[in-house]
N, C-alpha and C positions, 0 to 999 in steps of 0.2 A: 304202351302210355304212348301220348303223341309230342310231337315235339323237331325245331327245326334246327340245322348244324349252319351254320352262319362261318365261314373262312373271311376273312381281312386278308387286304392285301395292297401291298405296296409297293411301287416300283420305284419309285429313290429307297436305296441303301448304301451308307457308305461302306461297310466291308467287301459287300458283292452286288456289283451294279445290277439292274433291272431284275434282282433276286425273282421275282414269281415266275420269270417267266426260262429261268436256266434249263436248259437239258437234260433232263432222265430218262436216257432208256427211250429215246426217240419223243417224247411227253414234256409241255411246259410243269415247269415242279409244282404248282398248283391246280394241275390237272390231276396231278398224280392224288394229290394231298384232297380234292373233290373222290376221287373215284375210291379212294380208302375210307373216307367219309361216308358214302354214296351203298359200304357194306354195312353200317350199322342200320341199329331200328328208326333214324332219323324218316318223317315224311317228306323232307325233301333240301338239296343241301345249296344253299345258296352262297356263290364266292361276293365279297362287298370290296370294291375294287377303288383303289383314285386317276386311275389312268385307263384310257380307252386299248387300250394293245391287251392292259386285261383281259378285260369284257369281250375282245374279241377272240384272243387264243381262250379261253370257255367254250364259246358258245360256238367257235371251227369245229370240237369236242363233247358237242351235245352237253356241259353243264350249265346250269343255270347263273349269271353271274346279273350283280346291279354299277353302275357308274353312284360312286357317291361323292362328299366334296376332296377335293384334293385338299384342304388345310387341317384336317380334324387332326387335335396335338395329341393323341391318341386313340387303339386301336378300338376301346370300348367307345366312344366318340361315335366311331364309323360302323359299328353294330346298331349304338343307338340309331344311327339314321338309315339303317337299313333295315331296324323293326317297325320304322315309320312308312317306310317307301313299300314295304308288302302288307301293309295292314294289321300287323301280327295285336293281338291280345292281349295286356295287359296282364294276365293269368296264363299265360301260358308258358312255357319254357323254351329255350333257344339254348347251344353248346355250341363255343365261342372254340373251333380249334384252328390254332395259329397254322398260317398257308408255310412255314416252312419243313414238318412236320411229315414227310412221305410215308411216312413209314408210322403214323398214329396206325395204332391197335381199335379197329371200332370194338370191341367191346369196354377199353375205355370211354368211351364216347357216351354208352349209353348205360355206365355205371355211373356218370357224372348227371346225366339225366333222369336217373329213378333214383341217384339218392336225394339228390333236389324236389323231387315230386314227395317223394317220403318224409319230409323235413321242412316242415311250413313254420316251426322259427328260424329259419336260414332263406336267405333271396340269392345266394350264389355255391356254387357247390366247387368243386377241384380237386386233384387227384397227389398223391403222391407216394413213392415208395423208399424203403428203407435203406439209407445210406450204409456200405460196406469196405470203403477205399477212404483212407484218412487224406489223400489227396483233393477227393472230391470232398469231403468236409471243410478243407480250408480255401477252398477256393471261393473266394470272391462271387465269380461268373455261376456257379452253385445256390442256386436259392435253398435255402431252408428257412424249416417251420415248427410250430412245438404247439397240438394241440391239447385239448382240454380234456374230461375224461368219457365226455360220449363224442369227443372226435369232432368240436369245430375247432376252426384255426385260433389261436391267442397270437400268435405272430409271426411274421415271415421277413428274413434277414440274409441278405447276402452275409452275414459274419457265420462263425459256427457256433451254430445252437443246437439244444441247448449242452453247455462248457461248463464241465466237470470238478469244481474249484481245486481241490485237489492233485487228481489225477493226470492233469498236462501239463504239472508242471514242468519235465524234462521234456514235453514235448509229445507230439501226435505222432505214436507209433500203432496205437489199435483202438478200438470204438467198443465203448462200454457198452451195458443194455438197462435200458433200451438202446434198441439203435436209432442216430438220429434219423431226420427225414430229410428227403433231396422233395421240391416242388416239383411237377408234372404241368406243364402250363397248360394244361387245360380246364374251359370252366364250363360250367353250368350258371345260368343269370334265368331268374324270370323277367319277362318283358317288361313291367309296369316299373321293375327299379332299373335296370337298364335304359328306359328314357331316363330317368331322375339322374343314372349316374350322372352324367356329363353338368350338371346342376350344381354340384355336389361341391365344396367348398376343397382345393386339393389337401391330403395330411399335411404338415411339417415330417411326417418319415416317410412319407412318399418321395419327399424330394431329395433326403439324403439318402434314402436306399436305392431308391429310383425303382419301383415296386409300387403301382400303380392300386397291385389289390389293397393295401395299408390306406387306402384312403375307405375301404367301403368299410375294415374293423375301427376310425376313426370317427365314422361318423354315428358308432351302436351295433351297427349290423352284423348280421353270423354269416362266416362262412363256412358248408360242411365239407368235411375230405374225406375220399377216397381213398383208401391205403391197398392199393397194387404189389399183388404179390410180385407182378415181375417187372423188370427194367422196359421202358418206353425205348423203340430205336430212337438212333440218332436221327439230330434235326439240324439244319443249314444253317448258316451262321457267316461261314468264311468259305473262298475258295477251295478250303481242305479239308473242310465238311462234306463240300459235296463233292467232290471229287472221292470219300471216301463212303459217299451216297450214292452214286454212282456204280464205283466197284460191287457195290451189293446187288445191284439190283442187273447188272450184268452177268 
């Protein structure tokens, strides 16, 4: 199937200034992400940046990049503008790869694109993997989700879900069966829906959880979930994360 990878990249970051340009093994992080994405089956990979410095860094390394508005509230808003700038048709598929995932598995990108193409009742696809660490289950920085019988997302939360009513009374020391799922932040979108997304009213749950994908469910749309057998490589949110990823590349 044919699809485009879009990588939103924002220069400002409170925890890691100029994060997209952070050096990893001699290359800017956003370039590392784009190079990994190019190993997928995508027909093209494009960085959607909010600053000319990111665009310049990409072009210096033969990575396609677009300059988008700096005032977008969300990454999805930035992707919607990128779709318009690229002239993508409503029936096309794009995969959103986060600009801080330099170890993204290309097969995960392909899986999200393929899943969305094969599920006509869904406008978005995403990915998850099983959690086997109780500390991760309880960590609000780890987003959890639950699915229905055919693998459509029912809800995403920073809270530990699903919650075993009686079994956790003495504290979480082990995880039951089926294992809870950790959300992986890669998304496939129908371009037509992505263009509509910025026009949808935010969900109150989206504000409480600080999870943009809850807007999709709030408005009655469906999200297909690919459950990966492997964990994704570590992303980069903090200086400590950056040091860990640099060590892996070294």
